[in-house]
C-alpha positions as CSV (number, residue, x, y, z in Angstrom):
1,M,76.3,121.1,91.0
2,R,74.0,118.4,92.5
3,E,71.3,116.4,90.2
4,K,67.8,118.6,91.8
5,R,65.7,115.3,92.6
6,D,62.6,115.6,90.5
7,E,61.1,111.6,90.1
8,I,58.5,110.7,92.3
9,I,58.0,107.4,93.1
10,I,54.9,106.1,95.2
11,L,55.1,103.3,97.8
12,R,52.1,101.5,99.3
13,T,52.5,100.2,102.6
14,T,50.1,99.1,105.7
15,K,50.1,101.3,108.6
16,A,52.0,99.0,110.2
17,E,55.4,98.8,108.2
18,K,54.5,102.7,107.8
19,N,55.1,102.5,111.5
20,R,57.9,99.9,111.7
21,I,59.8,102.4,108.7
22,Y,59.6,105.1,110.7
23,E,60.7,103.1,113.5
24,K,63.6,102.4,111.7
25,M,64.1,105.6,110.0
26,L,63.9,107.1,114.1
27,G,66.6,104.9,115.0
28,M,69.1,105.3,113.1
29,G,69.2,109.1,113.4
30,I,67.5,109.7,110.2
31,R,64.9,113.0,110.2
32,S,64.0,112.0,106.2
33,L,61.9,109.8,105.0
34,S,62.9,110.2,101.7
35,A,66.7,110.6,102.3
36,Y,66.0,106.9,104.5
37,I,64.1,105.2,102.3
38,R,66.3,106.2,99.5
39,K,69.6,105.0,101.0
40,M,67.5,102.1,101.8
41,A,66.4,101.1,98.1
42,L,70.5,102.0,96.6
43,D,72.5,100.5,98.8
44,G,70.5,98.3,100.7
45,Y,72.0,99.7,104.2
46,C,72.1,102.7,106.8
47,L,74.8,102.2,108.9
48,H,74.3,104.7,111.6
49,L,77.6,106.0,113.8
50,D,77.7,107.3,116.7
51,L,81.1,108.5,117.9
52,K,81.1,110.2,120.6
53,E,85.2,110.5,119.6
54,L,84.4,112.8,117.3
55,R,82.6,115.2,118.6
56,R,84.8,115.6,121.2
57,M,88.3,115.7,118.4
58,A,85.9,118.2,116.3
59,Y,85.5,120.2,120.2
60,L,89.4,119.8,121.1
61,L,90.3,120.6,117.3
62,Q,88.5,124.3,117.5
63,M,89.5,124.7,120.8
64,C,93.0,124.1,119.7
65,S,93.2,126.3,116.2
66,N,91.0,128.8,118.8
67,N,94.7,128.8,121.4
68,L,97.5,128.9,118.8
69,N,95.9,132.0,116.9
70,Q,95.5,134.0,120.0
71,Y,99.0,132.4,120.5
72,A,100.3,133.6,117.6
73,K,98.3,136.7,117.9
74,C,100.1,137.8,121.5
75,A,103.6,136.5,119.2
76,N,102.9,139.2,117.1
77,E,101.8,141.8,119.9
78,S,105.0,141.5,121.7
79,G,107.1,139.1,120.6
80,Q,107.4,136.4,123.7
81,V,105.0,133.5,124.0
82,Y,105.1,131.0,127.7
83,A,105.8,128.1,128.5
84,A,102.9,126.7,129.6
85,D,101.0,128.1,127.0
86,L,103.1,125.8,123.9
87,E,102.4,122.7,126.6
88,D,99.0,123.2,127.3
89,L,98.3,122.9,123.4
90,R,100.9,119.6,123.2
91,I,99.0,118.6,125.9
92,R,95.4,119.4,123.9
93,L,97.0,118.3,120.9
94,D,98.6,115.0,122.2
95,E,94.2,113.9,122.7
96,L,93.8,114.8,119.4
97,I,96.0,112.3,118.0
98,S,95.4,110.2,120.6
99,I,91.3,110.8,120.5
100,G,91.5,109.4,116.3
101,K,93.7,107.0,116.8
102,Q,90.9,104.9,118.8
103,T,88.6,106.3,116.0
104,L,90.3,105.4,113.0
105,A,90.6,101.6,114.8
106,K,87.4,101.3,115.6
107,L,86.4,102.1,112.0
108,T,88.8,99.6,110.9
109,E,86.2,96.9,113.0
110,L,84.0,97.9,110.6
């Protein structure tokens, strides 16, 4: 179970400092001021990863799993699976593997 955050720290800033904090927070794509300040205070940095490839990979993975479920259902009902359907699934899985390798390569550069 997560530890409850019930301690409060009050931080005084100027209006300019507050605006700068919000600009940096929003620039990182973080919506919670509390989460942003906590992360910066504890770790000293926030890492914003905008990996469109991961979103594409998640989408393809979802589509492949849906298709695989449909193929399994068809095979169980009729005992037949079409070669074109399996080839389509293989192509999608190859694309997933390629995207995964590219993403890992980008992450190792960080």
